C-alpha positions in Angstrom: 22.0 14.4 16.1 21.3 11.0 16.6 17.9 12.2 18.0 17.0 14.0 14.5 17.9 10.9 12.7 15.8 8.7 14.9 12.7 10.6 14.6 12.8 11.3 11.1 13.2 7.5 11.0 9.8 6.9 13.1 8.2 9.4 11.4 9.0 7.5 7.7 7.3 4.3 9.2 4.2 5.8 10.7 3.5 7.5 7.7 4.2 4.5 5.2 1.2 2.4 7.2 -1.1 5.0 7.0 -2.9 4.0 3.5 -2.6 0.2 3.8 -5.9 -1.2 4.1 -6.1 -5.0 6.6 -6.6 -7.7 4.6 -10.0 -9.3 4.6 -11.1 -13.1 4.2 -13.1 -14.3 1.8 -15.5 -15.4 4.6 -15.4 -11.9 5.9 -16.7 -10.5 2.7 -19.1 -13.3 1.9 -20.3 -12.2 5.8 -20.5 -8.4 4.9 -22.2 -8.3 1.4 -22.6 -4.3 1.2 -18.7 -3.8 1.5 -17.9 -6.8 -1.0 -20.3 -5.3 -3.4 -18.3 -1.7 -2.1 -14.6 -3.7 -2.5 -15.9 -4.7 -6.2 -16.6 -1.5 -7.5 -13.4 0.6 -6.2 -11.3 -2.7 -8.0 -13.6 -2.1 -11.0 -13.2 1.4 -11.1 -9.1 0.8 -10.7 -8.3 -2.9 -11.8 -4.6 -1.5 -12.9 -3.7 -0.6 -9.4 -6.5 -2.6 -7.7 -7.2 -6.5 -9.2 -4.9 -8.3 -7.7 -5.1 -7.0 -4.1 -5.4 -9.6 -1.7 -9.0 -7.8 -0.3 -10.0 -7.3 -4.2 -9.2 -10.6 -5.4 -11.0 -11.7 -1.8 -14.1 -10.0 -2.4 -14.3 -11.3 -6.1 -14.0 -15.0 -4.5 -16.5 -14.4 -2.1 -18.8 -12.8 -4.5 -18.9 -15.9 -7.0 -19.5 -18.4 -3.3 -22.1 -16.2 -2.4 -24.0 -16.4 -6.6 -23.5 -20.1 -6.6 -25.2 -20.7 -2.6 -28.1 -18.4 -3.7 -30.5 -21.1 -3.5 -33.2 -22.0 -6.6 -36.5 -21.3 -5.7 -38.3 -22.4 -9.0 -40.6 -25.3 -8.1 -39.5 -28.5 -10.1 -42.7 -30.8 -8.0 -44.6 -31.5 -11.2 -41.9 -31.7 -13.7 -41.0 -35.3 -13.0 -44.5 -36.4 -13.1 -45.3 -36.0 -9.6 
């Protein structure tokens, strides 16, 4: 009887962790733009359930940082009378 209870508890524990996704950092998403874009799309597709999950928040923060880091390629050399 104890074996059955133990095995049932073990099975429940093993199965409960199957759907969990490992939390990834903002830096991870900064370095992996394809995964960042995929995560953002997934989060936007189901904002009611996913918007506040760590990976959605981190991917969104990484997207903001990435867009701020893009270099401005306009040429300002003649703008100030140089």
